[in-house]
Residue, then its C-alpha position, 0 to 999 in steps of 0.5 A: m404208035q403214039l399211045k394215048r389214054y383210051k377212047k372207044d373209037f380206037e382200034h386198039s386197047y390196053t391191059l393195065g397191070v401185070f396179071p391181065t397183061l399175062e392173060l392177054l400174052t397167054h391167051q391172045p398173043q396174036h393180037t398183042l401189039q406191044v408191051l410196056t413196063h415200069p422200071k419199078g416193076q423190073e424185079n416182079a416175077g410176073i414181069a419176068k414171065i412177060r419178058e419170056i413170053c414177049h421174047k418167044n412170040g417176037i412181041p415188042l417190049q420196052i421199059q417206058e415209065k412216062a408211057v405207063e403212068r400216062l396210060s394208067p390212072k392208077e399208081n403201081v401199075y407195072a405193065v401195060g399191054v397194047f392189043r388190037k381189038y378183035q371179033v369172035d363168034l359164039d360157039p353155037a353148040a355151047n350154053h350162053v349168057v346173054l346180057v341185055n344192055p349192061g351198063g357197068m364196065g365193072n359188072l361186065g368184067t366181073i361177069m366174064r371172070t365169073m363165067l370162066g369160073f363156072g365153065m362158061r365161055d360164051l357171052a352175047i351182049i345186046q347193044p347198046a352196052a358197056d365197052i368190052f374192050h375198055p381197060d376198066t372192063v378188062r381189069a374187072s375181068m382180070g383178063a378173063l376177056f381173053q378166054v371168053r367169046c363175046e359177041g355183040f348183037a343189035s337186038f335180042e331178036e337178032y340173037r335168037q335168029s342166030h342161035s336157037r336154044r332154050i331161053y331162061p330169062l332171069m326176072t324178079g317176077g319169074a315163074i319158077p324159083l331158081p333152085e327148081a329150074a331144070f336147065k335143058l341144053p343148050f340154054a341161054l341165061v338172059f339178064g337185063s340191065e342193072s337199072r331196068g332188068l328185063g321187060d315183061e315181054y321176056h316171060a313169053l320167050g322161055t321159062s322165066i326164073r326168079i332168084p329167091q331173096s328177102e324183101a329187104i332189097d328190090s333186086l340183086n346186083l347184076a354180077v351177083a345175080v349171074g354168079v348165083t344163077l351160074y352156080q345153080a345151073r352148074l350144080h343142076n347139070l352136075n347132079n344130073n350128069v349133063 
């Protein structure tokens, strides 16, 4: 396989860096096609672990200085994992985060990492949206992508038809302040895009929630809003032994 800089229509993608590549090998070895390493990183402890996992799973491993530098736009990248794109369904019994048309790959990856930190592994993405497999998304997630179940839907209605649950849209004009919200299982926390948020029609779809904030800003960054909400939802469920 001749490897080129990533394009969305490829059937494969890349992890850029030692840690994301280790996460790929640890959690999705069956989808890993090969690993390339840079000669400057051969003494790195993470590279030693990569060699061990590749040997155990029969995954091709090569030292390829030019290929690593060609695939990564950044310097000091010592490992590149090549993996086959894959599909996975949401867990119907779990709580979900739903992102409606997220546009930023950095935000999308950060949200995956934050979800994992708060014990949530199911992410519904309403299209159109940023590419979950773009190397920038993977890198922002620090490899959390490989532990999160991500499923795409053509519309929010399609998601609702597939998953019946309590809906909590996060909106600047939400009916209930976040600290007063009671999250009943199973639930879906729904967030709009970075630029537009959610439309007024989402008020009628469930219990809308607002995050209290000062008037100095119009809204929080999407990844920050998701993190604040996940913390509060986890705290509520822990306090109520849910």
